[in-house]
C-alpha positions as CSV (number, residue, x, y, z in Angstrom):
1,M,-43.0,-6.6,42.3
2,K,-42.9,-8.4,39.2
3,R,-42.9,-12.2,39.0
4,T,-39.4,-13.7,37.7
5,Y,-38.3,-17.1,36.6
6,T,-35.0,-18.6,36.8
7,Y,-33.5,-19.2,33.4
8,Y,-30.5,-21.6,33.3
9,E,-27.3,-21.1,30.9
10,I,-23.8,-23.1,30.2
11,K,-21.3,-20.3,29.8
12,A,-17.8,-21.0,28.7
13,D,-14.7,-19.1,28.0
14,L,-12.5,-19.1,24.8
15,D,-9.9,-16.3,23.9
16,G,-10.6,-14.3,26.9
17,E,-14.1,-13.9,26.3
18,T,-17.4,-15.9,27.7
19,H,-19.5,-17.3,25.6
20,L,-23.3,-18.9,25.9
21,L,-23.7,-22.4,25.0
22,F,-26.5,-23.2,26.2
23,G,-29.7,-21.8,27.8
24,S,-33.1,-23.2,29.1
25,Y,-35.6,-22.6,32.3
26,D,-35.5,-26.0,32.8
27,K,-32.2,-27.0,34.8
28,E,-32.1,-30.7,34.1
29,D,-32.2,-29.7,30.5
30,V,-29.3,-27.5,31.4
31,E,-27.8,-30.3,33.9
32,Y,-28.0,-32.9,30.9
33,E,-26.5,-30.5,28.1
34,K,-23.3,-29.7,30.1
35,E,-22.8,-33.3,31.1
36,A,-23.5,-34.6,27.5
37,E,-21.3,-31.8,25.6
38,A,-18.4,-30.8,27.8
39,D,-15.7,-33.0,26.5
40,N,-16.8,-32.0,23.1
41,W,-16.9,-28.6,23.9
42,R,-13.3,-28.6,25.3
43,H,-11.7,-31.0,23.1
44,E,-13.3,-30.2,20.1
45,D,-13.8,-26.4,20.6
46,G,-11.2,-25.3,23.0
47,Y,-13.6,-23.9,25.7
48,R,-12.4,-24.0,29.3
49,K,-14.3,-23.2,32.5
50,I,-17.5,-24.1,31.6
51,R,-20.2,-23.7,34.2
52,I,-23.9,-23.1,34.5
53,V,-25.0,-19.8,35.9
54,T,-28.7,-18.8,36.6
55,S,-30.4,-15.3,36.0
56,Q,-33.8,-14.4,36.5
57,R,-36.3,-12.9,34.2
58,E,-39.4,-11.3,33.6
59,E,-40.2,-13.2,30.7
60,A,-42.1,-16.3,31.5
61,P,-41.5,-19.6,29.8
62,N,-43.2,-20.4,26.7
63,P,-45.8,-23.6,27.9
64,K,-45.2,-24.7,25.0
65,V,-41.9,-25.5,25.5
66,Y,-41.4,-26.3,29.2
67,R,-44.7,-28.5,30.4
C-alpha cells in the first residue's frame, strides 16, 4: 500500500456550486487562513458554508514549502 498524506482544503458554496478557496498540507495554515478570511469571503464575496475538508494524496508535500 502506498503512503498517503493528508491535504486540507477550505471549500465554500456560492450560487449552488462548491469552490476551493485555499489548500495546504499544513493544518495550522488552513485554520489560520479560514479564521483570517472567512468574514471577507462571506460578506464581500458571498460565500456560504465555509468549511475545512480533508483528502488523502499520494503526492508528498514539497519539503521546500512544508518543513
